[in-house]
N, C-alpha and C positions, 0 to 999 in steps of 0.2 A: 392558594396555589401550589402546585407541586414545585419540588426543588429537587436538582438531579446534579451530579458532579461526574462531569464527564475526563476521563486519564487516559494518557495514551502519549508516547515520545519516542526521538530518535530517529527517528526517520520519519517521511511523509507519509508512508504506510501505516504509522500506528496513529496517524492523526486523521484522513482523510474520510475513515469507514465513521470515524466520531460525525464530521461533518457533514455526512450521509444522511446522520439522524437528528438535524438541529431543525430543517423545515416544519417533519414532523411533532418533534419536540413540541417546538413552539406554538406547531396547532391547536395540539391537545394543554398548554398553558402553560407550561414546564417553565421555572426559572430556571437558568443556565451555567453552571460554573467549570472553568476548567481549570485543570492543573497540571503543571508539567515545568519539564526543568529550566532552568536560569539559562541553558545554552542552546537547549534542541531549538530544530525547524518549528516545533510546535507554536511556540510565542506568535511568531512572525503568522503563519497559517491561521490561528485563531485568532487571532488582532484585525484581521480581514472581514474576519463572519459577525463584527461587532460581539462579540463575547468574553464576558470579562473573564481574565485571567490572571492566574497566581500561582509562580513557581516555589518550586522547593528544593533544597539541596539532594542532589542524587550522584550515585554510583557505580558505575557499571557492576553488571555479572558477570563476568568471565570463568571461563570452562579450561584455559589456559594461562600459565604462567605469567605474570607482567607486577613488575614494582608498586604498580597502581593499586595492587588486590589487598596491598597492606596498609594502605589509607582509604580505599571507598569505601570499605564498610563501616566506619568513620563517618563519611558523607550518605550512605543510608539510613545509619541512626539517626543522623540531626534531620534526613528528610522524615522520617519517620513522627518525629516531634513537630517538624511544620506542617507535617497534614495536619497530624492531630489537633491542633491549634486552629488550624483552617476547618475543617470540617465541626469543631464542637462551636465554632463563631459562627456557623452559613448552615445549618441542622439541615443538611440533604435529605430527600427521602430516600435515596438511595445513591449507590456510585456504579458507572460502568467503564469498564477499563476494558482498553482495547489493545495494551501488553506495551512490552519496552521495559526496561531498567526502573525508569524512572515511577512505573504504575503500583511496585512492590510496596514501598511504604502506604502509599494512600490507602491499597487495598487491607492491609495489614490495621493501619489506625481506622481506618471504617468498621472492620469486624472488632476493634475494643473496644470502638462506642457504639455496637447492637445496629449499627447501617449496614442494611443487604447492600449484597454488591454481587456485579451480572459481570463476567468477563466473557471476551470473545476471540477463540483460535482462530486465526484465519487460514493457518499452514495444518497440512496434515498429519506431524507430531508437533505435539506444544513444546512452545521455546522452553527456557528455563525460566522464566519472569513469570510465564501462565502458572508451570507446573508449581510454580512456589504459591501464587497467586489462589488457586485452585482450591487449597484447602481453605481458604477464608471465604470462597462466593458460596454463592445461594445456585446459579444456575451458571451453565459454562455455555456459551453461544458456538457453533460451528460449521465451516465452510465445507467440508471435505466427510462425504460418508463412512470414508475410511478413519478419522480421526476417533469417531466413536467409540473405537477399542481402544483407546491411551486414557478415556477418563472416567469418570463413576458413572454408571447409569443412570443413578437417580439426580444425578447433576445435569447433563447431557443434553443438549437442545441443538437438533440441527437445522441450523435457519439460512444458510449461508451468506454472501457478504455482502453490508450493505453499500449497497453500488450509489454515487453523486447520481440525483436525477437530470442533472443541469445537463449531464455527460451524452443524453441520447439526444439533445437538444441543438449538435451542431449546427454550425454553417460553413457552406463549403466557399460561397462567394464571400463570409466575411475572412475565412482563414485564406483563401487567398488574396486578400486587400493586405491579410496583417502578415504574412510572408513574401509576398511580392511572387508568388508562382502562378504562370499560366497554366492553362488544361492542355498541352501539348503532350504532355508526359506524365506518366502513374506516379503516384507518392510514396516514398518511403520515410515511413516515421520509425527515428531511432530513440526511444527512449530508456533512460537508463536508471531511473527514479532518483530522487532528490539529492543524492551526495556524487552521483554519475557512478559511470562503472569503467575504469579504465580498458581493458579488457574489450570491450563491446567499441569505446571510442577510439582505441587503436587500431583495430579491425576494419573500421568503417572508415576511419582516413586513409589507412593504407590501401585501400581498393575504391575511394571516392572517386577517381577516374574512371576507374569500369564501372561503377555503378553509374555513374553521369551520364553514360553513352544510351541506357534507355529508362535512367528513372532520375527524377529531382529527389531530394533527400533533405528532411526536416530532421534535424538532429537537438534533440536534447542532453544536454551534456554534464549538468551537473554544474556546483558553485565552484568555479574559480576554474573550468575544464577549457573556455571557449578558448581554439585554437586562430588568433588574430591573423593568424602569415597565413592560413588558407581564405584565398577570396576567389571564389570560383563559381559561375552562375551557375544557378539550380541548387545549390547548396547553401543551406541556411542554418547555422548554431542559435542559439539559444540554451543561455544557465539552468531555466526553468521557466515554464510558461505556469500561467496559475486561471485567470477568467478567458484566455482563449483558446484552454487546453481542448473544450469540447470543438470549437471548431475545426483545430487539426485534425482530430482526431476523426472527425465526419470528412474531412478531405484526404485524410492518407486513404492508400490502395493494402500495403503491408506495413506491419509494425514490429518492428525489432527492438526487445526487452528483454528486461530481467526476467525472472520467474517466481517475483512474491507473489505470495498469493491475492493479496489487493488489486496487482497489475493484472493477472492474469484472471481473475474475477470482472476486472472492467469490458478484456478484449473482449472475451464472452457473451457479456451483455452486448456489447458493441457490435457482434457479429466481425470482427476482424482478422482476416487470415495473418497471421503470425510466425515469426522465428523465435522459439525463447533460447535463453544464454542463461540454462542458471547457473548459478553464484558457485563455484567450486567447493566440494569438502573439505580442501585444506585452507579456505577461509570463511567458511560456517559451517552449523551443523547439519549439513547436507537437507535443509528442508525445501529447496527451492530444488533441488536433483529430484525430491519425490512429487513435485507439485507438476512439475514438467513432464514426469515420465507419466502421471495422470491424464495431464489435457494432451498426450500425445498419442496415448491407450484408446481414449475416446477421438482424435481424429480430429480435435480441435487444433493441432501445433506440431509445426517443425520443430526438433531440439537439435540444437549444437551445443555438445558439452562445452564448456571455457576450455579449455586443453585443447579442443582442438578447432576452434575460430581464430582465423589470418586471413589475412588477403586474399587466398586461394581456395578456403571453405563457403567464406559468405557469397559470394557472387553465383556459383551455381545453384547455392541451398535458394538465394532469392528467385533465381529465374524459375526455379523446380514451384516455388512456394507459389509466385503469380501466375505461372500455366498452369496452376491446380486451386484456385481461388475459390472457385466454385464450388468444387467438393467441399475445402475447410469448412464455409459458410453452410453450407447444406447440412454437414455434421452439429456446428453451434446450433443451428437452428431447430434441431430436434431434440437440444438440450435438455429445455423447459426449464431454463432458469426462472427460480423463484423469487418472491420478496424478500428480500433480504431487510431491508429498511421495515417493511412490515412485520416480518418476524421477531427482528431483534425488541421491537417498541412492545410485542405483545409479552416479551418474555420481563422485560423493564416496568413493564406494567402490574404483571402480577408481580415481580417481585416485591413492589410497594405496600401489597394488602398487607 
């Protein structure tokens, strides 16, 4: 039996593509171990999939000044020893890394032990963790054609993103039972990621009365962000949705989302008209801005910059997207979405040889 270590963490976007690979890996007879951080969301998500999870010490890789920059390097070094101990005992045939700061010690430890490493970069430009990890990787899978210019040609493989097959099998009927919403109005799904999106949450709530005139709103607002003071018919809030997400996606007529690569890849696969609100360059390295620009150019998405999002800009944007929803769907239907799971599995299998 072949053994594989999956790693990735810090946000759901660094975990769900790994989860998407699991059914096919199991079908091929792989034994799977997941390495993540002690406090990240990955532990909760992975244990739900009945996968063995082991944690290592981790420190965040920052491009800005923070007092933790003086202590986190020691956590990373400890994480390297933690990862090396786990890998030496488990003896995997290959390591697949989805990115996030927790993966760097795992990738380096695998390289030290001569275990082949495959990493996946979802965004147009590689993040800092994957930039470091790319030096130790045998192959680098990527989501956008534009990414090929940023990584070594001899390592680059355009695979697309691994999408969970279950997302394509949602039930509108089950979603109505879950949310309590009938079929009298179209549904807006607001999904800001596992950690929530403050500006998106605020704009939606500030314009909620206006939105409810024409739509129902399902709001996935992130951990600790449910506002119990807002109790309106047609507006339902959740911190996070797991098993029912496929059904809620099926119910949605329009999706409002951040522009993380995994999130927008799922929207493309589902052919959902959408409004993207990329994370501001002031709060990120600007990868979501590039992702959103690419989708806007291809006619897949309407984009509102984070700084321009408010109760005045959101309702007219929703009305415009809903009025032109067929045009967005048609553009996405001609995109020719690849089998990201199959492509990534192929690279993993080849790396084991």
